[in-house]
Structures are given as structure tokens and as C-alpha cells.
C-alpha positions in Angstrom: -11.5 17.0 -21.1 -11.3 15.3 -17.7 -14.2 12.9 -16.9 -15.6 12.2 -13.5 -15.3 8.4 -14.2 -11.8 8.4 -15.8 -9.1 6.2 -14.3 -7.1 9.2 -13.3 -10.1 10.7 -11.5 -10.8 7.5 -9.6 -7.1 7.3 -8.5 -7.2 10.9 -7.3 -10.4 10.3 -5.4 -8.8 7.2 -3.8 -5.8 9.2 -2.7 -8.1 12.0 -1.4 -9.7 9.6 1.0 -6.4 9.6 3.0 -4.6 6.7 4.5 -2.1 4.4 2.9 -3.0 2.8 -0.4 -1.3 -0.6 -1.0 -0.8 -1.3 -4.7 0.5 -4.7 -5.8 2.3 -4.9 -9.2 1.5 -7.1 -12.2 3.0 -7.8 -15.6 -0.1 -9.1 -17.4 -3.9 -9.1 -17.4 -4.1 -12.2 -15.2 -2.1 -10.5 -12.5 -4.4 -7.5 -12.6 -7.5 -9.7 -12.4 -6.1 -11.4 -9.3 -5.3 -8.1 -7.7 -8.8 -6.9 -8.2 -10.4 -10.1 -7.0 -8.2 -9.9 -3.8 -9.9 -6.6 -3.0 -7.1 -4.1 -3.6 -8.1 -0.6 -4.8 -5.4 0.0 -7.5 -2.9 -2.0 -9.5 0.6 -1.2 -10.9 2.1 -2.3 -14.2 5.7 -3.1 -13.4 8.4 -2.5 -16.0 10.7 -5.0 -14.3 8.0 -7.6 -14.5 6.9 -6.6 -18.0 10.5 -7.1 -19.3 10.7 -10.5 -17.6 7.3 -11.6 -18.9 7.5 -10.3 -22.4 11.2 -10.8 -23.2 12.5 -13.1 -20.5 15.1 -10.4 -19.9 16.1 -8.1 -17.1 14.9 -4.5 -16.7 17.7 -2.7 -18.5 15.8 -0.6 -21.0 15.1 -3.3 -23.6 11.3 -2.8 -24.0 10.1 -0.1 -26.4 7.5 2.5 -25.6 5.1 0.8 -28.1 5.5 -2.6 -26.3 4.9 -1.0 -22.9 1.9 0.8 -24.1 0.4 -2.4 -25.6 1.0 -4.2 -22.4 -0.6 -1.4 -20.4 -3.7 -1.4 -22.6 -4.2 -5.2 -22.1 -3.8 -4.8 -18.4 -6.1 -1.8 -18.1 -8.8 -3.6 -20.2 -8.8 -6.5 -17.8 -9.6 -4.6 -14.6 -11.8 -1.8 -13.3 -9.1 -0.7 -10.9 -7.1 2.4 -11.7 -3.8 1.3 -13.2 -0.5 3.0 -12.3 1.9 2.2 -15.2 5.7 2.4 -15.4 6.7 4.7 -18.2 10.5 4.3 -17.7 12.2 7.5 -19.0 9.4 8.3 -21.4 11.4 6.7 -24.2 13.3 9.7 -25.4 13.3 13.5 -24.9 10.5 15.7 -23.8 8.7 15.4 -27.2 8.8 11.6 -26.8 7.4 11.9 -23.3 4.5 13.9 -24.6 3.7 11.1 -27.1 4.1 8.4 -24.4 1.7 10.3 -22.1 -1.0 10.5 -24.8 -0.5 6.8 -25.7 -0.8 5.7 -22.1 -3.9 7.8 -21.5 -5.6 6.3 -24.6 -4.6 2.9 -23.3 -6.7 3.5 -20.2 -4.0 4.1 -17.7 -4.7 6.2 -14.6 -1.1 7.3 -13.9 2.3 7.2 -15.6 5.5 7.0 -13.7 8.5 8.8 -15.3 12.0 8.6 -14.1 15.1 10.7 -14.4 17.6 8.0 -15.5 19.7 8.1 -18.6 18.4 5.8 -21.3 18.9 2.8 -21.5 17.8 2.7 -17.9 18.1 0.1 -15.2 15.8 -1.3 -12.5 15.9 1.2 -9.6 17.4 -1.4 -7.3 20.3 -2.3 -9.6 23.7 -0.7 -9.4 25.4 1.7 -11.8 22.5 4.0 -12.6 23.0 7.4 -14.2 20.6 10.3 -14.2 20.0 13.1 -16.6 20.5 16.8 -15.6 17.8 18.1 -13.3 16.6 20.7 -15.9 16.1 18.0 -18.5 13.9 15.9 -16.3 11.9 19.0 -15.2 11.3 19.7 -18.9 10.0 16.1 -19.3 7.6 16.6 -16.4 6.3 19.8 -17.9 5.9 18.1 -21.3 3.9 15.3 -19.6 1.6 17.7 -17.8 1.0 19.7 -21.0 0.3 16.6 -23.0 -2.2 14.9 -20.7 -5.9 15.2 -20.5 -6.2 14.2 -16.8 -3.6 11.5 -16.5 -1.8 11.5 -13.1 1.9 12.2 -13.6 4.4 10.6 -11.1 7.9 11.8 -11.1 10.6 9.4 -9.9 14.2 10.3 -9.1 17.0 7.7 -9.0 19.5 10.3 -8.0 20.1 9.2 -4.4 22.4 6.3 -5.5 24.8 8.5 -7.5 24.3 12.1 -6.2 23.1 11.5 -2.6 19.9 12.2 -0.7 20.2 16.0 -0.7 20.4 16.0 -4.5 17.5 13.6 -4.7 15.4 15.9 -2.5 16.3 18.9 -4.6 15.3 17.1 -7.7 12.0 16.0 -6.2 11.1 19.7 -5.3 12.0 20.7 -8.9 9.8 18.0 -10.4 6.9 19.2 -8.2 7.5 22.7 -9.4 7.3 21.4 -12.9 3.9 20.0 -12.3 4.3 16.4 -11.0 1.2 15.1 -9.1 3.1 12.4 -7.0 6.7 11.8 -6.1 8.7 8.6 -6.0 12.2 8.9 -4.5 13.7 5.5 -5.4 16.0 3.1 -3.7 16.6 4.8 -0.4 18.6 2.5 1.9 17.5 3.3 5.5 14.4 4.1 7.5 16.1 7.4 8.4 16.3 8.4 4.7 12.7 7.5 4.1 11.7 9.5 7.2 13.6 12.5 6.0 11.9 12.4 2.6 8.5 11.9 4.3 9.1 15.0 6.4 9.8 17.3 3.4 7.0 19.7 2.5 6.6 18.6 -1.1 2.8 19.3 -1.2 2.1 16.1 -3.2 1.6 12.4 -2.2 4.7 10.2 -1.8 5.3 6.6 -2.9 7.2 4.0 -0.9 8.6 1.2 -3.1 9.0 -2.2 -1.5 11.1 -4.6 -3.5 11.8 -7.9 -1.8 15.6 -8.3 -1.6 16.1 -4.8 -2.9 18.1 -1.9 -1.5 15.3 -0.4 0.7 14.5 -1.6 4.2 11.5 -3.8 5.0 9.1 -1.5 6.9 5.6 -2.4 8.2 2.8 -0.7 6.4 2.0 1.2 9.5 5.5 2.6 9.6 5.3 3.7 6.0 2.1 5.5 6.6 3.4 7.2 9.8 6.3 8.6 7.8 4.0 10.4 5.5 3.7 8.1 2.5 0.4 7.7 0.6 1.2 4.7 -1.6 2.9 1.5 -0.7 4.0 -0.1 -4.0 4.9 -3.8 -4.2 5.9 -4.1 -7.8 7.3 -7.6 -8.0 5.8 -9.6 -5.2 3.5 -11.5 -7.5 6.2 -12.0 -10.1 8.6 -13.5 -7.5 5.8 -15.7 -6.0 4.7 -17.0 -9.4 8.3 -17.7 -10.6 9.1 -19.7 -7.5 5.9 -21.7 -7.8 6.6 -22.5 -11.5 10.2 -23.5 -10.7 9.0 -25.8 -8.0 6.4 -27.4 -10.2 8.8 -27.8 -13.1 11.3 -29.4 -10.7 8.7 -31.9 -9.6 7.7 -32.7 -13.2 11.3 -33.1 -14.1 11.9 -35.4 -11.1 8.9 -37.8 -11.3 7.1 -36.9 -14.5 3.9 -35.4 -13.0 2.8 -32.8 -10.5 1.9 -33.8 -7.0 -1.6 -35.2 -6.5 -3.7 -32.4 -5.2 -0.8 -29.9 -5.5 -3.2 -27.2 -6.7 -6.2 -28.1 -4.4 -9.5 -29.5 -5.3 -10.9 -29.0 -8.9 -8.0 -26.7 -10.0 -9.1 -26.5 -13.6 -12.6 -25.5 -12.7 -11.4 -23.0 -10.1 -9.0 -21.4 -12.6 -11.6 -21.0 -15.3 -13.9 -19.5 -12.7 -11.2 -17.0 -11.8 -10.8 -15.9 -15.4 -14.5 -15.5 -16.1 -15.5 -18.6 -18.2 -19.0 -18.6 -16.7 -19.6 -15.0 -17.9 -18.4 -15.8 -21.4 -20.6 -18.9 -21.6 -23.6 -16.9 -20.4 -22.9 -14.2 -23.0 -22.7 -16.9 -25.7 -26.0 -18.3 -24.7 -27.6 -14.9 -24.7 -26.5 -14.1 -28.2 -27.0 -17.5 -29.7 -29.6 -17.8 -32.4 -32.8 -19.5 -31.3 
């Protein structure tokens, strides 16, 4: 039974307030902690980033449903924010989707994103994607809706790249008819395409996915909102920033043997332990210590 304080309920309430919700992505609990501390209202578990962080491999369908569920549970436990989590293709047919939905909901996720690619899938901004028949994906959406308690179900279509925008819009309507709560039309390549999708009468909120260096245009948040989108997703911004910073630091160590003096500001160790809650842990230890 749905709870008023459930992650899904909190996400629905956030969307009901209106306006654009900006949702950065993370691949681990630290990223979710930083997103919350920065003042955002929701977080996203990126499949692209999860594959990179857990396997050191690209997002080409290598992670299993169990691995993604475990990662989602760790991230959800680290933050009070509602977590939107990439569920790839649901890891099989409609019956597998139902299990994945139940697993994600038990993990504390607010919303699951399911896509219509053929498994093994690819990142939405890679080439050579294939999609399943429209009826097969609609069946997966129905299975997801039937299996959930109150988890928000996001249907994503990757059909634009292989079948064109008209086909992607047709699929989006079919997925809403099957019960999807939000829509995600992936990897559109122009502002005109995004505007056309935004003007469609789908009856559910829309997601705009901003991938730095990806296929979609860089639009200002105000433009995205004006086109009718409710969520601005930035799935890999933190991943790209962290990777670049680590590469630069490793290059410095390789070159001179140490990091730059003051490279991380004043008292970096203390600031980091403060970020991850050491003071609260020490306080709890003291509270429960035997007299």
C-alpha cells in the first residue's frame, strides 16, 4: 500500500509543485550525498556511471539486474532525496520487469526508468541501438505498473535514432496508454525535435536528458522548461568532473611524485570527513559507549 512518506510519493509531490526539477546523476552513495548537500531536490542513479564505477566498462548491458539493485539500495540509503534509478530494459521480458520493479521498490527507489532497447542495450547517446517491438515494450510497462506498490514508472524510448521521431512519438503515446507515469524520449538531436515532443499532449511529465558531448543540443534550463519538460536530467556531469579531476591529480603525482601544495584547499582531510558525516558517527559512538 502506498505511504504518504514513500520515496515515490515525495517525487510525485515534487513534480506536482510545477516548474522544472533539475536532477543530477550519481553512480555511488558519495555522489548522492553531495547532490543532497548541494541543495537539489532529487537524485538519479545513472546506468552509464554505474557501469563505469562498478566495472570500469562502458554502458553496453554488462551489469546485471542484481548488481544495479544493490547499487540503487546503497545510494537510496545514503540520501533522503527521492532517487530516480536507471532500470535499463528491466533485464529480460515482462516477467523479469515485474521482479526488477519489486526489487527496486524494496531498495528504496522512488522511480524506475525502463527503456525499449534490445538487450544487451547501449547508452542512449551511442550509435547502433536497436529497439524491441512497440507491443513488447508496452507489455513491459503494464507489467511494471501491475507489480509496483507506488513506484513511479518512467518509460524511455530510444526509437528516434533507428525509426525516426514520428515512430518515437507513437511509442511514447503507447507507453502512456500502458500506464507510464513519466516519459523520456531519448537522444533527440535538435531543439525543434525537443519542442515537437514537448508540444505533444501526452498527459504525463517529460524528461529532458542533457549529456555533455552527447547527441542532444545544449539548451538553457529556461528553454527546457518553456518547451514543456518537467525534469532536466544531468546523468553524467559529476562522473565527467570527477574523472577529469582524478586524471589531473594522477598526472601530477606521476610527474613530480606528490599533489600540488594546497591543491584541495585548506584542511582537505577534515573537510572531507565532515562531508561524509564523521562527526555524527563519533557523536553516536559517545552516546552508546558504556559509562
